[in-house]
Every structure is written in structure tokens, then in C-alpha cells.
C-alpha positions as CSV (number, residue, x, y, z in Angstrom):
1,M,-0.1,0.0,-0.2
2,Q,1.5,3.4,-0.9
3,H,0.2,6.8,0.8
4,V,0.4,9.6,-0.8
5,A,0.2,13.3,1.0
6,V,-0.3,16.3,-0.9
7,A,-0.5,19.8,-0.1
8,R,-1.0,22.9,-1.5
9,V,0.9,26.3,-1.1
10,P,-1.5,28.8,0.4
11,G,-2.5,31.5,-2.2
12,V,-1.1,29.6,-5.3
13,D,-3.5,27.6,-7.5
14,G,-2.8,24.9,-9.9
15,P,-1.6,21.5,-9.0
16,P,-0.4,20.2,-5.5
17,Q,3.1,21.6,-4.9
18,V,4.3,18.9,-2.5
19,E,3.8,15.0,-2.7
20,C,4.9,12.5,-0.3
21,R,5.4,8.7,-0.7
22,A,5.5,5.9,1.5
23,P,7.5,3.4,2.3
24,G,10.4,4.7,2.2
25,V,9.3,8.3,1.8
26,V,10.1,9.9,-1.1
27,L,9.7,13.8,-1.1
28,E,9.1,15.6,-4.3
29,V,9.2,19.9,-4.0
30,Q,7.6,21.1,-7.4
31,L,7.2,24.5,-6.2
32,G,7.0,25.7,-9.8
33,E,6.0,29.4,-9.6
34,V,6.7,29.9,-6.0
35,A,10.5,29.0,-6.2
36,V,10.4,31.4,-9.4
37,R,9.5,34.2,-7.4
38,E,11.3,33.3,-4.4
39,Q,14.5,33.5,-6.7
40,R,13.3,36.7,-8.6
41,R,12.9,38.2,-5.0
42,V,16.2,37.3,-3.6
43,A,17.9,38.4,-6.8
44,A,15.9,41.7,-6.5
45,H,16.8,42.0,-2.8
46,R,20.5,41.4,-3.3
47,G,20.6,44.1,-6.0
48,H,19.1,46.4,-4.2
49,A,21.4,45.7,-1.4
50,R,24.0,46.3,-3.7
51,Q,22.9,49.4,-5.2
52,L,22.4,50.8,-1.6
53,D,25.8,50.2,-0.6
54,E,27.3,51.5,-3.7
55,R,24.9,54.7,-2.8
56,A,26.5,54.1,1.0
57,L,29.9,54.2,-0.6
58,D,29.1,57.2,-2.9
59,I,28.0,59.1,0.3
60,R,30.9,58.2,2.4
61,A,33.4,59.8,-0.5
62,S,30.9,62.8,-0.4
63,T,31.5,63.1,3.2
64,A,35.3,62.8,3.1
65,L,35.3,65.6,0.4
66,E,33.1,68.0,2.4
67,R,35.5,67.6,5.4
68,A,38.5,68.1,3.3
69,L,36.8,71.2,2.2
70,G,36.2,72.1,5.7
71,R,32.2,71.4,5.6
72,P,31.1,69.5,8.9
73,A,27.5,70.2,8.5
74,A,27.5,68.9,5.1
75,A,29.7,66.3,6.3
76,R,27.4,65.3,8.7
77,G,24.2,65.1,6.4
78,H,26.0,62.6,4.3
79,F,27.5,60.7,7.2
80,E,23.7,60.4,8.8
81,R,22.4,59.8,5.1
82,A,24.8,56.6,4.5
83,L,24.2,55.3,8.1
84,A,20.3,55.3,7.6
85,L,20.8,53.3,4.6
86,R,23.2,51.0,6.2
87,E,20.6,50.6,9.2
88,D,17.7,50.0,6.6
89,V,19.4,47.5,4.9
90,L,21.7,45.7,7.3
91,G,19.8,46.3,10.5
92,S,20.5,48.5,13.6
93,R,23.4,46.1,14.8
94,H,25.3,45.0,12.1
95,I,29.1,45.8,12.5
96,L,29.0,48.4,9.0
97,V,26.4,49.9,11.6
98,G,29.0,50.1,14.0
99,G,31.7,51.5,11.5
100,A,29.3,54.4,10.2
101,L,28.3,54.9,13.8
102,Q,32.3,55.3,14.5
103,R,32.5,57.9,11.8
104,L,29.8,60.4,12.4
105,G,30.6,60.0,16.3
106,E,34.2,61.2,15.2
107,L,32.9,63.8,13.4
108,L,30.9,65.4,16.0
109,V,33.4,65.1,18.3
110,E,35.7,67.2,16.1
111,T,32.6,69.7,15.8
112,G,32.4,70.7,19.1
113,E,29.0,68.4,19.9
114,L,30.8,66.6,22.5
115,D,27.7,64.9,24.1
116,A,25.9,64.1,21.3
117,G,29.5,62.2,19.5
118,S,30.4,60.6,23.2
119,Q,26.6,58.8,22.9
120,V,27.2,57.6,19.1
121,L,30.6,56.3,20.0
122,A,29.3,54.4,22.6
123,R,26.5,53.1,20.6
124,A,29.2,52.1,17.8
125,W,31.7,50.2,20.6
126,T,29.0,48.2,21.7
127,I,27.9,46.9,18.5
128,H,31.6,46.6,17.6
129,D,32.0,44.8,20.9
130,Q,28.8,42.3,20.2
131,A,29.5,41.5,16.5
132,L,33.2,41.1,16.9
133,S,34.5,40.5,20.4
134,S,36.2,42.4,23.2
135,S,39.8,40.8,21.8
136,H,39.0,42.5,18.0
137,P,41.3,45.3,17.2
138,D,38.3,47.2,15.8
139,T,36.7,47.3,19.1
140,A,40.0,48.7,20.7
141,L,39.7,51.1,18.2
142,S,36.3,51.9,18.9
143,L,36.8,52.1,22.7
144,L,39.9,54.3,22.2
145,A,37.4,56.9,19.8
146,L,35.3,56.7,22.9
147,A,37.9,57.6,25.3
148,K,39.0,60.7,22.9
149,A,35.1,62.1,23.2
150,E,35.2,61.5,26.8
151,L,38.6,63.5,26.9
152,A,37.4,66.2,24.9
153,R,33.9,66.0,27.6
154,G,36.5,66.5,30.3
155,Q,35.9,63.2,31.8
156,S,39.5,62.1,32.2
157,A,38.9,59.6,34.6
158,L,36.0,57.5,32.2
159,A,38.7,58.3,29.3
160,L,41.4,57.0,31.0
161,T,39.3,53.4,31.8
162,H,38.4,53.2,28.0
163,V,42.1,53.6,27.0
164,E,43.5,51.1,29.5
165,A,40.2,48.6,28.3
166,S,41.2,49.1,24.9
167,W,44.9,48.4,25.3
168,A,43.8,45.4,27.1
169,H,41.7,44.2,24.6
170,L,44.6,44.9,22.3
171,A,47.0,43.0,23.9
172,S,44.7,39.5,24.3
173,A,43.8,40.1,20.5
174,D,45.5,37.6,18.0
175,V,47.1,39.9,16.0
């Protein structure tokens, strides 16, 4: 005796999509249009992500130019757009978002927005620490940037704590 189980994929008209036969259970998956749609969706997502990443790189280049020309307000706008793109595509806890936050935080400190810069750099360090580990060199560099911001804010004891922690992280790193 042969058992056959038939299932339909919701929202798809036409023949059954999955067929299972026992004994020895042979599973045939015939997704047809569903598979084609999913492949197209994935390809479109990859293409969209690639375009957004290229746009973020363009924005980063524009930011460097604005900084070189001494226009920090314009540079900040570019940094914020690049950050928003990366967060939209990658999520708020992705390592590339951490890098974008670090660059924005460093610019804020350079332009005298010390409290805002310190908050942004703390968020960048948290992402680096969680995504890479505390012994990764980029995590230590992120902590050093935060130390620089705290020093600029007059928080020398906190800055020293960050510097010591970053050196400890680098000393334990496998570089």
C-alpha cells in the first residue's frame, strides 16, 4: 500500500505543490511559480542591497570631500544618510552600522558636539564589542575613539578607563 500526502501552498492556484509517498518516504518538492518568485525576490533584494551599498560608498566619498573642504555640517548630513541606508538594509546592530556610527561620532566630537558624539561612539563600541568580540582590534579602536570623546568632555577618569580597556583588549587579541 502506498500513502500519498498532498499539500497546497497558500495563495497558489494549480496542481499540488508537495507530494510525499511512503514506504521509504520519497519527498518531491515542485514549487513551480513559487520557487521562481522567490528566486526573483532574492535576486531583487541582492540587487537592491548592492545598489544601496554602492550609494553608501558614494556618500562616504562625498563626506570625505566635505570634511577636506572644511564643511562639517555637509559632511554630517552625508554621514547620517549613509548610516540610515546601512541601518535600513542591514539592521541596527550590524558591524557596518557600527563603523558608520563611529565615523559620525568622531565627526561630532571634532565639531564640538561632545555629548552627542560620545553617545554615538558608545553605541558604535557596543555594536563592535557584540559583533566582533572584545579582543578584536576594531573593538579596541572603537573604545579609543570613545576615550577621545570622553577626554574632550572633560571626563579624564572615564577616558583613562577606556584607554586601559582598549589596551587590554589589544593585548589579548590574536593579531
